[in-house]
C-alpha positions as CSV (number, residue, x, y, z in Angstrom):
1,X,-0.2,0.1,0.0
2,X,1.5,3.6,-1.0
3,X,0.7,6.6,0.9
4,X,0.9,9.9,-1.2
5,X,-0.3,12.2,1.1
6,X,0.2,12.8,5.4
7,X,-1.9,15.7,6.4
8,X,-1.7,15.8,10.5
9,X,1.6,17.3,10.9
10,X,2.3,19.9,12.9
11,X,4.4,23.2,12.9
12,X,6.2,25.3,15.6
13,X,2.7,27.1,15.6
14,X,1.1,24.5,17.7
15,X,3.6,25.6,20.5
16,X,4.7,22.2,21.3
17,X,6.2,21.0,17.9
18,X,9.4,22.1,16.5
19,X,9.8,22.6,12.8
20,X,8.3,24.8,10.1
21,X,6.3,24.5,7.2
22,X,9.1,24.6,4.9
23,X,11.0,22.3,6.9
24,X,8.2,19.7,7.3
25,X,7.8,20.2,3.1
26,X,11.6,19.8,2.8
27,X,11.1,16.4,4.7
28,X,8.1,15.4,2.6
29,X,10.2,15.9,-0.8
30,X,13.2,14.2,0.2
31,X,11.1,11.1,1.2
32,X,9.3,11.5,-2.4
33,X,5.8,12.5,-0.6
34,X,4.3,15.3,-2.7
35,X,1.4,16.1,-0.4
36,X,1.1,16.9,3.3
37,X,-1.0,19.0,5.2
38,X,-0.5,21.8,8.1
39,X,-2.8,20.8,11.0
40,X,-1.7,22.9,13.8
41,X,-4.0,22.8,17.3
42,X,-6.8,25.2,17.2
43,X,-6.0,28.2,20.0
44,X,-7.9,26.3,22.8
45,X,-5.3,24.0,23.0
46,X,-2.9,25.4,26.0
47,X,0.1,27.0,24.5
48,X,-1.4,26.9,20.7
49,X,-1.0,29.6,18.1
50,X,-3.8,32.4,18.1
51,X,-6.5,32.8,16.1
52,X,-4.6,35.0,13.7
53,X,-2.9,32.3,12.6
54,X,-5.8,30.7,11.0
55,X,-7.2,33.5,9.4
56,X,-4.1,34.4,7.2
57,X,-3.3,30.5,6.2
58,X,-4.4,31.7,2.7
59,X,-1.0,33.9,2.7
60,X,0.9,30.8,2.4
61,X,1.7,29.3,-1.2
62,X,-0.3,26.3,-2.1
63,X,3.2,24.4,-3.2
64,X,6.3,25.0,-1.2
65,X,9.5,23.5,-2.2
66,X,7.4,21.1,-4.9
67,X,5.3,20.0,-2.3
68,X,1.5,20.9,-2.3
69,X,0.6,21.7,1.4
70,X,-2.9,21.4,2.3
71,X,-4.3,24.2,4.8
72,X,-6.1,22.8,7.7
73,X,-6.2,22.3,11.7
74,X,-6.6,20.2,14.3
75,X,-9.4,21.3,16.0
76,X,-10.5,20.0,19.7
77,X,-13.6,18.8,21.0
78,X,-14.3,21.3,23.8
79,X,-17.9,19.8,24.9
80,X,-20.4,16.9,25.0
81,X,-22.6,19.2,22.2
82,X,-19.3,18.4,19.8
83,X,-18.2,22.2,20.1
84,X,-15.0,23.0,18.4
85,X,-13.0,25.7,18.9
86,X,-12.7,27.7,15.4
87,X,-16.3,29.4,14.2
88,X,-17.9,27.7,11.5
89,X,-17.3,30.2,9.0
90,X,-13.4,29.9,9.7
91,X,-14.2,26.1,9.6
92,X,-15.4,26.4,6.2
93,X,-12.4,28.0,4.6
94,X,-10.0,25.0,5.5
95,X,-9.1,22.6,2.8
96,X,-9.4,19.6,5.7
97,X,-10.2,19.8,9.4
98,X,-9.3,16.8,12.3
99,X,-11.2,17.1,15.3
100,X,-9.7,15.2,18.5
101,X,-10.0,15.2,22.5
102,X,-7.2,16.6,24.0
103,X,-6.8,16.3,28.3
104,X,-6.0,20.2,28.3
105,X,-9.1,21.1,26.3
106,X,-11.8,18.5,27.9
107,X,-11.1,16.7,30.7
108,X,-11.4,12.8,30.9
109,X,-14.9,11.9,32.1
110,X,-16.6,8.4,31.3
111,X,-17.2,6.1,28.0
112,X,-20.7,7.4,27.8
113,X,-19.6,11.1,27.9
114,X,-17.0,10.7,25.4
115,X,-19.0,8.9,22.7
116,X,-21.7,11.6,22.9
117,X,-19.0,14.4,22.5
118,X,-17.4,12.3,19.6
119,X,-20.4,11.7,17.6
120,X,-21.8,14.6,18.2
121,X,-18.7,16.9,16.8
122,X,-19.2,14.4,13.5
123,X,-22.9,15.0,13.2
124,X,-22.9,18.8,14.4
125,X,-20.1,20.2,12.1
126,X,-20.1,20.2,8.3
127,X,-16.7,21.3,8.2
128,X,-15.2,18.6,10.6
129,X,-13.9,15.6,8.3
130,X,-11.3,13.7,10.1
131,X,-11.7,12.0,13.8
132,X,-8.1,12.8,15.5
133,X,-6.6,9.4,17.5
134,X,-9.5,7.4,18.6
135,X,-8.6,5.1,20.8
136,X,-6.7,7.2,23.5
137,X,-6.5,5.5,26.6
138,X,-7.6,8.6,28.4
139,X,-10.8,9.1,26.4
140,X,-12.3,5.5,26.6
141,X,-15.2,5.0,23.6
142,X,-18.2,3.0,22.6
143,X,-16.0,1.6,19.2
144,X,-19.1,0.4,17.4
145,X,-21.4,3.5,18.4
146,X,-18.6,5.6,17.0
147,X,-18.1,3.8,13.9
148,X,-21.5,3.7,13.0
149,X,-21.4,7.7,13.3
150,X,-18.5,7.9,10.9
151,X,-21.0,6.3,8.4
152,X,-23.7,7.7,8.8
153,X,-21.6,11.3,8.6
154,X,-19.2,10.5,5.9
155,X,-16.3,11.3,8.6
156,X,-12.8,9.7,8.0
157,X,-11.5,7.6,11.0
158,X,-7.8,8.4,11.5
159,X,-5.2,5.3,12.4
160,X,-2.1,7.7,14.3
161,X,1.2,6.2,13.5
162,X,2.2,8.1,16.8
163,X,-0.3,6.4,18.8
164,X,1.4,3.6,17.9
165,X,4.6,4.4,19.0
166,X,5.0,2.9,23.0
167,X,7.3,6.2,23.6
168,X,3.7,8.4,22.9
169,X,1.9,9.0,26.1
170,X,-1.6,8.1,24.1
171,X,0.4,4.6,23.5
172,X,-2.2,1.6,25.0
173,X,-1.5,-1.0,22.0
174,X,-2.5,-1.9,18.8
175,X,-6.2,-3.6,20.4
176,X,-8.3,-0.4,20.0
177,X,-7.5,0.5,16.3
178,X,-7.2,-3.1,15.3
179,X,-11.0,-3.1,16.3
180,X,-11.6,0.3,14.7
181,X,-10.2,-1.1,11.3
182,X,-12.5,-4.5,11.7
183,X,-15.5,-2.1,11.7
184,X,-14.7,0.1,9.3
185,X,-14.0,-3.0,6.8
186,X,-17.3,-4.6,7.8
187,X,-19.2,-0.9,7.1
188,X,-17.3,0.6,4.8
189,X,-16.2,3.3,6.5
190,X,-13.0,5.7,5.5
191,X,-9.9,5.9,7.1
192,X,-6.6,7.7,6.7
193,X,-2.8,6.8,8.5
194,X,-1.2,10.3,9.6
195,X,2.1,10.7,11.5
196,X,1.0,13.3,13.6
197,X,4.1,14.7,13.3
198,X,5.4,17.0,15.8
199,X,9.2,17.3,13.9
200,X,10.3,17.2,10.1
201,X,11.6,13.8,10.1
202,X,8.5,12.3,11.2
203,X,6.6,13.6,8.5
204,X,5.5,10.5,6.3
205,X,6.7,8.0,9.0
206,X,3.4,5.9,8.8
207,X,5.1,2.3,9.1
208,X,2.7,1.3,12.3
209,X,-0.3,2.7,11.0
210,X,0.6,0.8,7.6
211,X,1.0,-2.4,9.4
212,X,-2.2,-2.3,11.1
213,X,-4.3,-1.1,8.0
214,X,-2.9,-4.0,5.7
215,X,-3.1,-6.6,8.2
216,X,-6.6,-5.4,8.4
217,X,-7.7,-6.4,5.0
218,X,-9.5,-2.9,4.6
219,X,-9.9,-2.8,0.7
220,X,-7.5,0.2,-0.4
221,X,-10.4,2.2,-1.9
222,X,-11.4,2.7,2.0
223,X,-8.0,4.3,2.6
224,X,-8.3,7.8,1.4
225,X,-4.6,8.9,1.4
226,X,-3.5,6.3,-1.2
227,X,-4.5,8.7,-3.6
228,X,-5.3,12.4,-3.4
229,X,-8.3,12.1,-5.4
230,X,-9.6,10.0,-2.8
231,X,-8.8,12.1,-0.1
232,X,-10.2,15.1,-1.8
233,X,-13.3,13.4,-2.5
234,X,-14.0,12.1,0.9
235,X,-13.6,15.4,1.8
236,X,-16.4,16.9,-0.7
237,X,-18.9,13.9,0.3
238,X,-19.0,15.1,4.4
239,X,-20.0,18.6,3.2
240,X,-22.5,17.2,0.5
241,X,-24.6,16.1,3.9
242,X,-25.5,19.5,5.0
């Protein structure tokens, strides 16, 4: 399976990442990856950039160092209503939107609360396209309910490579993403492998996620970052619902 795109990539604007957009693009070009994203943390994350970082993304060129850079954001799910920390108007201007739980913006609670919030984020936000790192051990979820909601709302589910690294604070083995992939395969929910890079040399590092995806036997057509056309079509499909 060949991945052409890695959209979940952070820069120094996230406050706890260590490379610039140009450095990310330079590394992507070096490894032959033609498409990446910039998905810095939205403003509710402690230490993240201010709102103007996101309103001004359009001052960036589309292509940096020969690499197409999609302009996006990793929003924080803030409450049980699925509220995100950018306005609907600004979300609509993003080329893609990831939404995730983070302990600094959503205090861990119980399985039912996490599940309600995650489903609400998918159902209530036209421009929320990718569910970021589900399976975080701090945020237990009802996996069948979440995957069913993703199918219903045409939301892409992320298989996060960093979360599969034993050094990552979110690491909890591979059983949860394996269960997610099993259900995504069964009910035809699109998935995306992402590095969640916080340093340039990790951009495009998708090996752990790739191994799980390939072992699951999921149809390659459901793995949206194997083709930029698949990725863009999946984004457009979510928007068509609203």
